[in-house]
C-alpha positions as CSV (number, residue, x, y, z in Angstrom):
1,X,0.0,0.0,0.0
2,X,2.9,2.4,0.6
3,X,3.6,2.4,-3.1
4,X,0.1,3.7,-3.8
5,X,-0.7,6.0,-0.8
6,X,1.8,7.9,1.3
7,X,1.8,6.6,4.9
8,X,0.8,9.9,6.3
9,X,-2.3,9.9,4.0
10,X,-3.3,6.3,4.7
11,X,-6.5,5.7,6.6
12,X,-8.4,2.8,7.9
13,X,-10.9,3.3,5.1
14,X,-8.2,2.5,2.5
15,X,-7.2,-0.7,4.3
16,X,-10.8,-1.9,4.7
17,X,-11.7,-1.1,1.0
18,X,-8.7,-3.1,-0.3
19,X,-9.3,-5.9,2.2
20,X,-13.0,-6.1,1.1
21,X,-11.9,-6.5,-2.5
22,X,-9.4,-9.3,-1.6
23,X,-12.0,-11.0,0.6
24,X,-14.6,-11.0,-2.2
25,X,-12.1,-12.9,-4.5
26,X,-10.8,-15.2,-1.8
27,X,-14.1,-16.3,-0.2
28,X,-15.3,-18.1,-3.3
29,X,-11.9,-19.8,-3.6
30,X,-11.5,-20.8,0.0
31,X,-15.1,-22.0,0.7
32,X,-14.7,-24.6,3.4
33,X,-10.9,-24.6,3.3
34,X,-9.2,-23.4,6.6
35,X,-6.7,-20.6,6.3
36,X,-4.3,-18.4,8.2
37,X,-4.0,-14.8,7.2
38,X,-0.9,-12.6,7.7
39,X,0.9,-9.5,6.6
40,X,4.1,-7.6,7.0
41,X,4.2,-3.9,8.2
42,X,1.4,-1.9,6.6
43,X,0.3,-5.2,5.0
44,X,-0.6,-6.5,8.5
45,X,-3.3,-3.9,8.9
46,X,-4.8,-4.9,5.5
47,X,-4.4,-8.6,6.5
48,X,-6.3,-7.9,9.7
49,X,-9.2,-6.4,7.8
50,X,-9.1,-9.2,5.3
51,X,-9.3,-11.8,8.1
52,X,-12.3,-9.8,9.6
53,X,-14.1,-10.0,6.2
54,X,-13.4,-13.7,5.8
55,X,-14.7,-14.5,9.2
56,X,-18.0,-12.7,8.3
57,X,-18.1,-14.8,5.1
58,X,-18.0,-17.9,7.3
59,X,-14.5,-18.8,6.2
60,X,-12.5,-20.9,8.7
61,X,-9.8,-18.4,9.7
62,X,-7.6,-20.4,12.1
63,X,-5.0,-17.8,12.8
64,X,-3.6,-14.4,12.1
65,X,0.1,-13.3,11.8
66,X,1.1,-9.6,12.0
67,X,4.7,-8.7,11.5
68,X,6.1,-5.3,12.6
69,X,2.7,-3.7,13.1
70,X,0.6,-3.2,16.2
71,X,-2.3,-1.2,14.8
72,X,-4.6,-4.1,13.8
73,X,-8.3,-4.8,14.3
74,X,-9.9,-7.0,17.0
75,X,-10.2,-10.6,15.8
76,X,-11.7,-13.7,17.4
77,X,-8.7,-15.8,16.4
78,X,-5.3,-17.0,17.6
79,X,-2.8,-14.2,16.8
80,X,0.9,-14.2,16.4
81,X,2.7,-10.9,16.6
82,X,6.3,-10.8,15.2
83,X,8.9,-8.1,15.8
84,X,12.6,-7.6,15.1
85,X,15.0,-7.7,18.0
86,X,16.6,-4.5,16.5
87,X,13.5,-2.9,15.1
88,X,13.5,0.3,17.1
89,X,10.7,2.0,15.2
90,X,8.3,-1.0,15.2
91,X,9.1,-3.2,18.2
92,X,6.9,-1.9,21.0
93,X,9.2,-3.3,23.7
94,X,12.0,-1.2,22.4
95,X,9.8,1.9,22.7
96,X,8.8,1.4,26.3
97,X,5.2,0.4,25.2
98,X,3.4,-2.5,26.9
99,X,1.1,-3.9,24.2
100,X,-0.2,-6.9,26.2
101,X,-3.3,-5.2,27.8
102,X,-4.6,-4.4,24.3
103,X,-3.4,-7.7,22.7
104,X,-5.1,-9.8,25.4
105,X,-8.4,-8.2,24.5
106,X,-8.0,-7.8,20.8
107,X,-7.2,-11.5,20.2
108,X,-7.7,-15.0,21.6
109,X,-4.5,-16.4,23.2
110,X,-2.1,-13.9,21.5
111,X,1.6,-14.9,21.1
112,X,4.5,-12.5,20.5
113,X,7.8,-13.8,19.0
114,X,11.0,-11.9,18.3
115,X,12.9,-12.2,15.0
116,X,16.6,-11.5,14.6
117,X,17.5,-8.3,12.9
118,X,15.8,-5.0,12.2
119,X,12.9,-3.8,10.1
120,X,13.1,-4.8,6.4
121,X,15.8,-7.4,6.9
122,X,13.7,-10.5,7.5
123,X,13.5,-11.8,3.9
124,X,17.3,-11.9,3.3
125,X,19.1,-15.3,2.8
126,X,20.6,-15.1,6.3
127,X,17.3,-14.3,8.1
128,X,14.5,-15.9,6.0
129,X,14.9,-19.3,7.8
130,X,14.1,-17.6,11.1
131,X,11.0,-16.0,9.7
132,X,9.9,-19.3,8.1
133,X,10.4,-21.0,11.4
134,X,8.1,-18.5,13.2
135,X,5.5,-18.9,10.5
136,X,5.6,-22.7,10.9
137,X,5.3,-22.2,14.7
138,X,2.2,-20.0,14.2
139,X,0.6,-22.4,11.8
140,X,1.0,-25.2,14.4
141,X,-0.8,-23.4,17.2
142,X,-4.2,-24.8,18.1
143,X,-7.2,-22.9,16.7
144,X,-8.8,-20.6,19.2
145,X,-12.1,-21.6,20.7
146,X,-15.3,-20.2,19.2
147,X,-16.4,-16.7,20.2
148,X,-18.7,-16.6,23.1
149,X,-22.4,-16.4,22.6
150,X,-22.9,-14.2,25.6
151,X,-25.1,-11.2,25.6
152,X,-23.4,-8.1,24.1
153,X,-23.3,-4.7,25.9
154,X,-26.1,-2.3,25.0
155,X,-24.6,1.2,25.2
156,X,-26.9,4.2,25.7
157,X,-26.3,8.0,25.7
158,X,-23.4,8.0,23.3
159,X,-22.3,11.6,22.8
160,X,-22.0,13.0,19.2
161,X,-19.4,15.6,20.1
162,X,-16.7,15.6,22.8
163,X,-13.6,17.7,23.6
164,X,-10.1,16.3,23.3
165,X,-9.1,14.3,26.4
166,X,-12.6,14.8,27.9
167,X,-13.8,12.2,30.4
168,X,-16.9,10.4,29.0
169,X,-19.5,8.4,30.9
170,X,-21.6,6.0,28.9
171,X,-24.6,4.1,30.4
172,X,-25.1,0.5,29.3
173,X,-27.8,-2.0,29.9
174,X,-26.2,-4.8,31.9
175,X,-25.1,-7.8,30.0
176,X,-24.2,-11.1,31.6
177,X,-21.0,-9.7,33.1
178,X,-18.7,-12.1,34.8
179,X,-15.6,-11.8,37.0
180,X,-12.7,-10.5,34.9
181,X,-14.8,-8.9,32.2
182,X,-13.9,-5.4,30.9
183,X,-14.4,-3.3,27.9
184,X,-11.9,-2.3,25.2
185,X,-12.7,1.1,23.7
186,X,-11.3,1.4,20.1
187,X,-11.2,4.9,18.6
188,X,-10.3,5.2,14.9
189,X,-9.8,8.6,13.2
190,X,-10.9,9.2,9.6
191,X,-7.6,10.8,8.8
192,X,-5.3,8.1,10.2
193,X,-4.6,4.4,10.7
194,X,-3.4,4.9,14.3
195,X,-6.2,3.9,16.7
196,X,-6.6,5.1,20.3
197,X,-7.2,2.2,22.7
198,X,-8.3,2.2,26.3
199,X,-9.2,-0.7,28.6
200,X,-12.2,0.1,30.9
201,X,-12.2,-2.1,33.9
202,X,-15.7,-3.1,35.2
203,X,-15.1,-2.9,39.0
204,X,-18.6,-3.8,40.0
205,X,-21.7,-5.1,38.3
206,X,-25.3,-4.1,38.9
207,X,-28.5,-5.7,37.8
208,X,-29.9,-2.3,36.6
209,X,-27.0,-1.3,34.4
210,X,-23.5,-0.1,34.3
211,X,-21.5,3.1,33.7
212,X,-18.4,3.1,31.6
213,X,-16.0,5.9,32.2
214,X,-13.1,6.6,29.8
215,X,-11.3,9.5,28.0
216,X,-11.6,10.9,24.4
217,X,-8.6,11.0,22.1
218,X,-6.1,13.8,22.4
219,X,-6.4,14.7,18.6
220,X,-9.4,16.5,17.2
221,X,-11.2,15.1,14.2
222,X,-13.9,12.8,13.1
223,X,-13.7,9.5,15.0
224,X,-15.4,6.2,15.1
225,X,-15.8,4.5,18.5
226,X,-16.2,0.7,19.0
227,X,-16.8,-0.9,22.4
228,X,-15.7,-4.6,22.7
229,X,-16.8,-6.7,25.7
230,X,-13.6,-8.5,26.5
231,X,-11.8,-10.7,29.0
232,X,-8.0,-10.7,29.2
233,X,-8.0,-14.5,29.4
234,X,-10.4,-15.0,26.5
235,X,-10.1,-12.0,24.2
236,X,-13.2,-10.5,22.6
237,X,-16.4,-12.1,24.0
238,X,-19.1,-10.8,21.7
239,X,-17.1,-10.0,18.6
240,X,-19.7,-10.6,16.0
241,X,-21.9,-7.8,17.4
242,X,-19.2,-5.5,18.7
243,X,-17.2,-5.3,15.5
244,X,-20.2,-4.3,13.4
245,X,-21.4,-1.6,15.9
246,X,-19.7,1.8,15.4
247,X,-20.5,5.2,16.9
248,X,-19.5,8.4,15.0
249,X,-18.2,11.1,17.3
250,X,-16.6,14.4,16.5
251,X,-13.7,15.3,18.8
252,X,-13.0,19.0,19.0
253,X,-10.1,20.9,20.5
254,X,-10.5,21.5,24.2
255,X,-9.8,25.2,23.8
256,X,-12.6,25.6,21.3
257,X,-15.1,24.4,23.9
258,X,-13.9,26.9,26.5
259,X,-13.4,29.9,24.2
């Protein structure tokens, strides 16, 4: 994709449009054949959207592999995340980022593996065997259990406009919450492929409902919000409903609301 659209101009819409085209061609070919979907760098984001489309087309997606990219969509599958030991711009562990809270909620039983070398070096004769070994390892992992059929959250009072970094409270009708459940808020901006993620811990449950408190992104713009009912031990619990449900919210600069 980086040969077609400059990275700073790339949006989630571009990835989803291309992935939908790929899925349309692949679904009729795959039919009842199981598959694993993966991608490298910006291709991982497209691969994630492709896997999402294939799951909706009832294709048996047994796993997902993302190399050198952490901005990928939630998927109800076993995921393997690959990064280079010397990849300072892409390996989150070299940038003091802890991706596990998000990964444990975006995927089912995620695995992270480290490749020798830095970004763009993994297909050379001296490193390709290590990459091939990690792909074989990913393919050998057991398929994740089916997505839960539990009741999805039913959010109410979703605001249409919020200020940057504003604290937001959303009322939800109480689903069948269990110990360890929480909510992953995924914000995606129309002008970017970099989502804003926040884990919302559900401290107490009530039969009458629940309040979710979280914070708006720090960048103004037109955003889409998704709320995934999750559990760090099981990943997304009601993915089929949550991934199709989006809320359009305009985020404005904080100073504009106080002027």
